[in-house]
C-alpha positions as CSV (number, residue, x, y, z in Angstrom):
1,M,11.0,-70.3,-23.4
2,P,13.2,-68.5,-20.9
3,R,11.2,-65.0,-20.0
4,A,12.0,-61.9,-20.7
5,R,14.2,-59.8,-17.9
6,R,12.3,-56.8,-17.2
7,R,14.1,-53.4,-16.9
8,P,14.0,-51.4,-14.1
9,T,12.2,-47.9,-13.9
10,R,13.5,-45.1,-13.8
11,V,12.3,-42.6,-11.4
12,A,12.5,-38.7,-13.2
13,T,13.9,-36.1,-10.4
14,P,13.7,-32.2,-11.5
15,P,16.8,-31.2,-12.4
16,V,19.1,-29.1,-10.0
17,V,19.5,-25.9,-10.4
18,H,20.8,-24.2,-7.2
19,P,23.3,-26.5,-6.5
20,H,24.7,-24.6,-3.8
21,A,21.2,-23.8,-2.2
22,A,20.3,-24.0,1.3
23,G,16.7,-23.2,3.4
24,I,16.0,-22.4,6.2
25,D,13.1,-22.2,8.6
26,V,12.9,-19.1,10.6
27,G,10.9,-19.0,14.6
28,A,10.9,-16.4,16.7
29,T,13.7,-18.3,19.0
30,E,15.7,-21.2,16.9
31,L,16.2,-21.9,13.3
32,Y,17.0,-24.5,11.6
33,V,19.2,-24.7,9.1
34,C,18.9,-27.6,5.2
35,V,22.8,-27.4,3.4
36,P,23.1,-30.4,0.8
37,M,23.2,-33.7,2.3
38,E,27.0,-33.9,0.7
39,R,28.6,-30.6,2.2
40,D,28.3,-31.6,5.6
41,P,28.6,-34.9,8.1
42,Q,25.6,-33.4,9.7
43,P,23.8,-31.6,6.9
44,I,20.6,-30.1,9.5
45,R,21.3,-28.0,12.8
46,R,19.5,-26.1,14.5
47,F,20.7,-22.5,15.8
48,G,19.2,-19.8,17.8
49,T,18.2,-15.9,17.4
50,F,20.6,-14.4,19.4
51,T,23.0,-12.3,16.9
52,A,26.0,-14.1,17.6
53,D,24.2,-17.6,16.5
54,L,23.1,-15.7,13.4
55,L,26.2,-15.0,12.5
56,A,27.5,-18.5,13.2
57,L,25.7,-19.7,10.8
58,A,25.9,-16.6,8.2
59,A,30.3,-17.9,9.0
60,W,29.0,-22.1,8.4
61,L,27.3,-21.6,5.3
62,G,29.9,-19.8,3.7
63,E,31.8,-22.7,5.1
64,V,30.2,-25.4,3.2
65,G,29.6,-23.3,-0.1
66,V,26.5,-22.1,0.3
67,T,25.4,-19.0,-1.9
68,S,21.7,-19.0,-2.3
69,V,19.6,-19.4,0.7
70,A,15.8,-20.0,0.9
71,M,13.6,-18.8,4.0
72,E,10.4,-18.0,4.7
73,S,8.9,-14.5,5.2
74,T,7.3,-15.3,8.8
75,G,6.3,-12.2,10.2
76,V,9.0,-10.3,11.4
77,Y,11.2,-12.6,12.9
78,W,13.2,-12.9,9.3
79,I,14.6,-9.5,8.9
80,P,17.6,-9.5,11.1
81,L,18.7,-12.7,9.3
82,F,18.0,-11.2,6.1
83,Q,20.4,-8.1,6.7
84,I,23.2,-10.1,8.0
85,L,23.4,-13.1,5.0
86,E,22.6,-10.1,2.6
87,T,25.4,-8.6,4.2
88,R,27.8,-11.5,4.1
89,G,27.2,-11.5,0.3
90,F,25.0,-14.3,0.4
91,E,21.8,-14.5,-2.2
92,V,18.5,-14.6,-0.7
93,C,15.0,-16.2,-1.8
94,L,12.4,-14.2,0.0
95,V,9.4,-17.2,0.0
96,N,6.0,-16.5,0.7
97,A,5.0,-18.7,3.8
98,R,2.1,-19.8,1.4
99,H,3.5,-21.2,-1.8
100,V,6.0,-23.3,-0.3
101,K,3.2,-26.1,1.6
102,N,4.1,-29.2,2.2
103,V,2.8,-32.1,0.9
104,P,-0.1,-33.0,4.1
105,G,1.5,-35.4,6.9
106,R,3.6,-34.8,9.8
107,K,4.7,-31.0,10.2
108,T,8.2,-30.3,12.0
109,D,11.1,-28.0,11.9
110,V,13.2,-30.3,10.5
111,Q,11.1,-31.3,7.6
112,D,9.8,-27.5,6.4
113,C,13.9,-26.6,6.4
114,Q,14.7,-29.6,4.0
115,W,11.5,-28.6,2.2
116,L,12.5,-25.3,1.6
117,Q,16.2,-27.0,0.7
118,Y,15.1,-29.0,-2.2
119,L,12.9,-26.8,-3.6
120,H,15.0,-24.0,-4.1
121,S,17.6,-26.3,-5.0
122,V,15.2,-27.6,-8.0
123,G,14.2,-23.8,-8.6
124,L,11.2,-24.4,-7.9
125,L,10.9,-21.3,-5.7
126,R,10.2,-16.9,-6.9
127,G,11.0,-14.6,-4.3
128,S,9.1,-11.9,-2.6
129,F,9.3,-8.3,-4.7
130,R,11.5,-6.4,-1.5
131,P,12.3,-3.0,-2.4
132,P,16.5,-1.4,-1.4
133,D,17.1,-0.5,1.9
134,A,17.4,3.2,1.8
135,V,12.8,2.6,0.8
136,C,13.1,-0.1,3.4
137,A,14.0,2.5,5.8
138,V,11.3,5.0,4.7
139,R,8.7,2.5,4.8
140,T,9.7,1.5,8.2
141,V,9.2,5.0,9.6
142,L,6.6,5.8,7.4
143,R,4.0,2.0,8.9
144,H,5.4,3.6,12.1
145,R,3.9,6.8,11.5
146,E,0.9,5.5,10.0
147,R,0.2,3.9,13.5
148,L,0.5,6.9,15.2
149,V,-1.6,8.5,13.5
150,Q,-4.2,5.6,14.5
151,L,-3.2,6.6,18.1
152,A,-4.2,10.0,18.2
153,A,-7.0,9.5,16.5
154,V,-8.5,6.8,19.3
155,H,-7.8,9.4,22.0
156,T,-9.6,11.9,19.9
157,Q,-12.6,9.3,20.4
158,H,-11.4,9.4,24.0
159,M,-12.5,13.5,24.0
160,Q,-15.0,13.0,23.0
161,K,-16.4,10.9,25.0
162,A,-15.5,13.1,27.9
163,L,-17.5,16.3,25.7
164,T,-20.6,13.9,25.4
165,Q,-20.3,12.4,29.4
166,M,-20.3,16.2,30.2
167,N,-23.4,17.2,27.8
168,L,-21.5,19.2,25.6
169,Q,-21.7,19.0,21.7
170,L,-18.9,20.3,20.7
171,H,-17.4,17.9,18.7
172,H,-21.4,17.7,17.0
173,V,-20.9,21.6,16.6
174,L,-17.5,21.1,14.7
175,S,-16.6,19.2,11.5
176,D,-13.1,18.4,13.5
177,L,-12.6,18.5,17.2
178,T,-8.7,18.7,16.5
179,G,-8.7,21.9,14.2
180,V,-7.9,25.3,15.6
181,T,-11.3,25.7,16.8
182,G,-11.7,22.9,19.1
183,L,-8.3,22.9,20.1
184,A,-8.4,26.4,21.2
185,I,-11.8,26.0,23.7
186,L,-10.3,23.0,24.6
187,D,-7.5,24.6,26.6
188,A,-10.0,27.3,27.4
189,I,-12.1,24.9,29.1
190,L,-9.0,23.5,30.7
191,A,-8.3,26.3,31.6
192,G,-10.9,27.1,34.0
193,E,-13.3,29.1,31.9
194,R,-17.2,27.8,31.9
195,D,-18.9,31.1,30.4
196,P,-20.4,29.4,26.5
197,A,-20.2,33.5,25.1
198,V,-16.2,33.0,26.7
199,L,-15.4,30.0,25.2
200,A,-17.7,31.3,21.8
201,Q,-14.8,33.6,21.3
202,H,-12.4,31.3,20.1
203,R,-14.1,30.4,17.2
204,D,-12.3,30.9,13.8
205,P,-13.6,33.2,11.2
206,R,-13.9,30.2,8.3
207,L,-16.3,28.3,11.2
208,K,-19.6,27.7,9.3
209,A,-21.8,27.3,12.5
210,S,-22.9,30.3,14.6
211,P,-21.5,31.4,17.1
212,E,-24.7,31.6,19.1
213,T,-25.0,27.7,18.0
214,L,-21.5,27.4,19.5
215,A,-22.2,28.8,22.6
216,K,-25.4,26.2,22.8
217,A,-23.3,23.2,22.1
218,L,-21.0,24.7,25.4
219,V,-23.5,24.3,27.8
220,G,-23.3,21.3,29.8
221,D,-22.0,19.7,33.4
222,Y,-18.6,20.3,33.7
223,R,-17.1,17.6,36.5
224,P,-13.9,17.0,37.3
225,E,-13.2,13.4,36.7
226,H,-14.4,14.0,33.3
227,L,-12.6,16.7,32.9
228,F,-9.6,14.6,34.2
229,T,-10.5,12.8,31.7
230,L,-10.4,15.2,29.2
231,R,-6.6,16.6,30.1
232,Q,-5.2,13.7,29.5
233,A,-6.4,12.8,26.4
234,L,-5.9,16.0,25.1
235,A,-2.3,15.5,26.1
236,S,-1.6,12.2,24.9
237,F,-3.1,13.1,21.2
238,R,-0.4,16.2,21.4
239,H,2.5,14.2,22.4
240,Y,1.2,11.6,18.8
241,Q,1.5,14.4,17.2
242,R,4.8,15.8,18.3
243,L,5.9,12.2,17.3
244,V,4.4,12.2,13.6
245,A,6.4,15.5,13.7
246,E,9.7,13.9,14.2
247,C,9.0,10.9,11.6
248,D,7.7,13.9,9.5
249,T,11.5,15.2,10.0
250,E,13.1,12.0,9.7
251,V,11.5,11.0,6.2
252,Q,12.5,14.6,4.9
253,T,15.6,13.8,6.1
254,L,15.4,10.1,4.8
255,L,14.7,11.6,1.1
256,D,17.4,14.0,1.0
257,A,20.3,10.7,0.7
258,F,18.3,9.4,-2.2
259,P,19.8,10.1,-6.0
260,S,18.0,13.2,-8.4
261,T,16.8,11.6,-11.6
262,V,16.2,15.2,-12.6
263,D,17.3,18.7,-11.6
264,P,14.1,20.6,-10.7
265,A,16.3,24.1,-11.3
266,A,16.8,22.4,-15.1
267,A,13.7,21.1,-15.8
268,P,11.2,22.9,-13.2
269,L,8.5,20.2,-11.6
270,P,4.8,20.9,-13.4
271,P,2.3,23.6,-12.5
272,D,-0.2,22.3,-10.4
273,P,-3.1,20.4,-11.6
274,R,-5.1,21.4,-9.0
275,P,-4.7,24.9,-7.9
276,H,-7.6,25.3,-5.9
277,R,-6.9,23.0,-3.4
278,R,-4.7,24.7,-0.5
279,R,-1.4,23.2,0.2
280,S,0.4,22.9,3.5
281,A,4.1,24.5,2.6
282,A,5.4,20.5,3.5
283,Q,2.8,19.3,1.0
284,V,5.0,21.0,-1.5
285,E,8.5,20.2,-0.6
286,L,7.5,16.5,-0.5
287,R,6.0,17.2,-4.1
288,T,9.2,18.6,-5.3
289,E,11.0,16.2,-3.6
290,L,9.6,13.2,-4.7
291,Y,9.7,14.5,-8.1
292,R,13.5,15.6,-7.7
293,I,13.7,11.1,-7.2
294,L,11.4,10.0,-9.7
295,G,11.6,12.3,-12.7
296,V,8.1,12.6,-12.4
297,D,5.0,14.2,-10.9
298,L,2.7,11.4,-9.6
299,T,0.2,13.7,-7.9
300,R,-1.2,15.2,-11.7
301,V,-2.6,12.2,-12.1
302,E,-6.5,12.3,-11.0
303,G,-6.6,10.0,-6.7
304,F,-2.5,10.0,-6.8
305,A,-2.7,13.6,-4.6
306,T,-2.0,12.4,-1.2
307,I,-0.9,8.5,-1.7
308,P,2.7,9.3,-3.8
309,L,4.9,9.1,-0.4
310,A,3.3,6.0,0.5
311,L,3.7,4.9,-2.9
312,F,7.1,5.4,-2.7
313,A,7.7,3.8,0.7
314,E,6.4,0.8,-0.9
315,L,7.5,1.0,-4.2
316,G,10.4,1.9,-4.8
317,P,12.1,4.5,-7.6
318,T,11.8,2.1,-10.3
319,L,9.4,-0.8,-11.2
320,A,12.3,-2.9,-13.1
321,A,11.1,-6.2,-10.9
322,F,8.5,-6.0,-12.9
323,P,8.5,-7.1,-16.5
324,S,5.4,-5.8,-17.9
325,S,3.1,-3.8,-16.1
326,K,0.7,-7.8,-15.7
327,H,3.2,-9.1,-13.9
328,F,2.6,-5.6,-11.7
329,A,-1.0,-6.0,-12.0
330,S,-1.0,-10.0,-10.9
331,W,1.4,-8.9,-7.9
332,L,-1.6,-6.3,-6.3
333,G,-4.1,-9.4,-7.0
334,L,-6.0,-6.5,-8.9
335,C,-6.4,-8.5,-12.1
336,P,-8.6,-12.1,-13.1
337,D,-7.6,-15.1,-11.3
338,N,-8.5,-17.3,-14.3
339,R,-8.8,-20.8,-12.8
340,I,-9.4,-23.1,-15.4
341,S,-10.0,-27.1,-15.1
342,G,-11.0,-30.4,-17.7
343,G,-10.8,-26.5,-20.2
344,K,-13.3,-25.0,-18.5
345,L,-12.8,-21.4,-16.9
346,L,-14.3,-22.4,-13.6
347,A,-13.8,-19.0,-11.6
348,V,-12.3,-15.6,-12.4
349,Q,-12.6,-13.6,-9.4
350,T,-9.3,-11.6,-8.5
351,R,-6.9,-13.1,-5.7
352,H,-7.3,-12.7,-2.3
353,V,-4.1,-9.8,-1.5
354,K,-3.5,-7.5,1.5
355,H,-0.9,-5.2,0.2
356,R,0.0,-1.4,1.1
357,V,-0.1,-0.3,-2.4
358,A,-3.5,-2.5,-4.3
359,Q,-4.8,-0.8,-0.9
360,A,-4.1,2.5,-1.8
361,L,-4.8,2.3,-5.2
362,R,-8.4,1.4,-4.5
363,T,-8.8,4.2,-2.1
364,A,-8.0,6.6,-5.1
365,A,-9.9,4.6,-7.3
366,Q,-13.2,5.4,-5.1
367,S,-12.3,9.0,-4.5
368,L,-12.9,9.4,-8.3
369,H,-16.9,8.5,-8.6
370,R,-17.1,12.7,-8.9
371,S,-14.3,13.6,-10.8
372,Q,-14.8,15.2,-14.3
373,S,-12.1,13.7,-15.4
374,A,-11.8,10.2,-17.9
375,L,-10.9,8.4,-15.3
376,G,-13.7,9.7,-13.1
377,A,-15.7,8.5,-16.2
378,Y,-14.4,5.4,-16.5
379,F,-14.7,4.8,-12.5
380,R,-18.7,5.9,-13.0
381,R,-19.2,3.3,-16.1
382,M,-18.1,0.3,-14.5
383,R,-19.8,1.5,-11.5
384,A,-23.6,1.7,-13.5
385,R,-21.8,-1.8,-15.0
386,L,-20.3,-4.1,-11.8
387,G,-20.7,-2.3,-9.4
388,A,-19.0,0.1,-7.0
389,P,-16.4,-2.6,-5.6
390,K,-15.8,-4.7,-8.8
391,A,-15.4,-0.5,-10.2
392,I,-13.2,0.1,-7.7
393,T,-11.0,-2.7,-8.3
394,A,-11.4,-2.5,-11.9
395,T,-10.5,0.9,-12.0
396,A,-7.3,0.8,-9.9
397,H,-5.8,-2.2,-11.7
398,R,-6.0,1.7,-14.3
399,L,-4.4,3.5,-12.0
400,A,-1.4,0.5,-11.5
401,R,-0.9,0.4,-15.1
402,I,-0.2,3.9,-15.4
403,L,1.3,4.3,-12.5
404,Y,3.3,1.6,-13.9
405,H,4.0,3.4,-17.3
406,L,5.1,6.1,-15.2
407,L,7.5,4.8,-13.5
408,T,9.4,2.7,-15.5
409,T,9.4,5.3,-19.2
410,R,9.4,8.2,-17.0
411,Q,7.2,10.6,-19.4
412,P,4.3,13.2,-17.6
413,Y,1.0,11.7,-17.4
414,D,-0.8,12.5,-20.0
415,E,-5.2,12.7,-19.5
416,T,-5.2,12.6,-23.1
417,Q,-4.7,9.3,-23.7
418,V,-7.3,8.1,-20.8
419,A,-9.7,10.5,-22.7
420,A,-9.6,8.9,-26.5
421,A,-9.8,5.7,-25.2
422,E,-13.1,6.8,-23.4
423,E,-13.9,8.7,-27.1
424,R,-13.5,5.4,-28.5
425,Y,-16.2,3.6,-26.3
426,H,-18.2,5.8,-27.0
427,R,-18.1,5.7,-30.3
428,R,-18.6,1.9,-30.3
429,S,-21.2,2.3,-28.1
430,E,-23.3,4.6,-30.4
431,A,-22.3,2.3,-33.4
432,R,-24.3,-0.3,-31.4
433,L,-27.5,1.6,-30.7
434,R,-27.6,2.8,-34.6
435,A,-27.4,-0.9,-35.3
436,H,-30.2,-2.1,-32.9
437,A,-32.1,0.6,-33.8
438,R,-31.5,-0.5,-37.3
439,A,-32.8,-3.6,-36.7
440,L,-35.8,-2.7,-35.1
441,G,-36.8,-0.2,-37.8
442,Y,-36.1,2.9,-36.0
443,H,-33.1,5.2,-37.4
444,L,-31.3,7.2,-34.2
445,V,-30.9,11.4,-35.0
446,P,-29.1,13.2,-32.4
447,A,-30.8,15.5,-30.4
448,A,-30.0,19.2,-31.4
449,P,-28.5,21.2,-28.6
450,S,-29.9,23.5,-26.0
451,S,-29.7,27.5,-25.7
452,A,-27.5,26.6,-21.9
453,G,-25.5,25.1,-24.8
454,G,-25.6,21.0,-23.5
455,V,-27.3,18.4,-25.2
456,S,-31.4,17.8,-24.7
């Protein structure tokens, strides 16, 4: 009996979702581009990174009918090409390099661009979040300002070192060497004054240290070499302070170009939630400007007093790119990353994500350790239960959900909702304690209020 002929096995291939997709491997001096095989006799080409080469790359992609491009976010090398392609009307998918690693084996730039083109064509790539260009401009200036502040702090340390070498304990008496009193005394020292009593007369009335203590701290060994380093460090510090002021002016100019979500004249800014804190005129103006753009006052959230501008520069005025607050918290790496295999939960640790928004929210959460608000009570409860690191992450996750709600609904922050959640938790805790006491044969009796109005 003749054998039946074996039917050929078909290999399942993913459907092509983006037939007009290209992949680009980005480097510092060269770019490798791959387009679909049927579009050009030479589907893989190499380009330089000069502006003329980038324009030629964009023109070639247009000639072969490419409409969508995928590239890795490699350092800052992708930015010029991204901007040119976006200006030419291409849909650019900027992906995390960690998410598109190729299978183990020989790695070359040619294979990388082919792998990117294949993954993008079958719809396996997800673009990274990038705010609009106007927001990116604010972000660039603010990040540059942050570096300038760090450099100014380095020169403050140089001043402290010079003072220590001359045994002038000024920076141990003053809480801020670069404050009003500190700068006035440094200027007098560099002008030639050596009398401690005369130098102590530059003391600001708000300084806690007495004039006698300040005068004792100004007795030292004034050596020429240390005075020279002190003079240069002070000049460098003031130079960076001028640059920081220029950045503030540029940020204000960029913010003025954003459209208004609300009119502060028609819908006045809510009162300052913390009126006891002194705010400069620039801080008050910035709060009003962000309220005009965002349509909601973020500073009403406890812990958000100093970070709204940083949040705006990293996220923009809207969070429409995230379907829900859960997606937003997951993007920030502030929620558990459940690893399940074989039906078992292997790990629940959060993902290792380095993001400026997540860091700002963690800083805001850490500042709540003494707050008398409902968020402060939540942080202290989590710290007692989980420890400080996990409590910071849990509180930052709650702040992220609050931020998402404010920016998507444009409704003012209502602390009573957070307080209501804390009240529900206390009722559940009390119910558990009563049930446990009944099981042990006891009966809980509320304590009588003390004469001071508290609970004994």
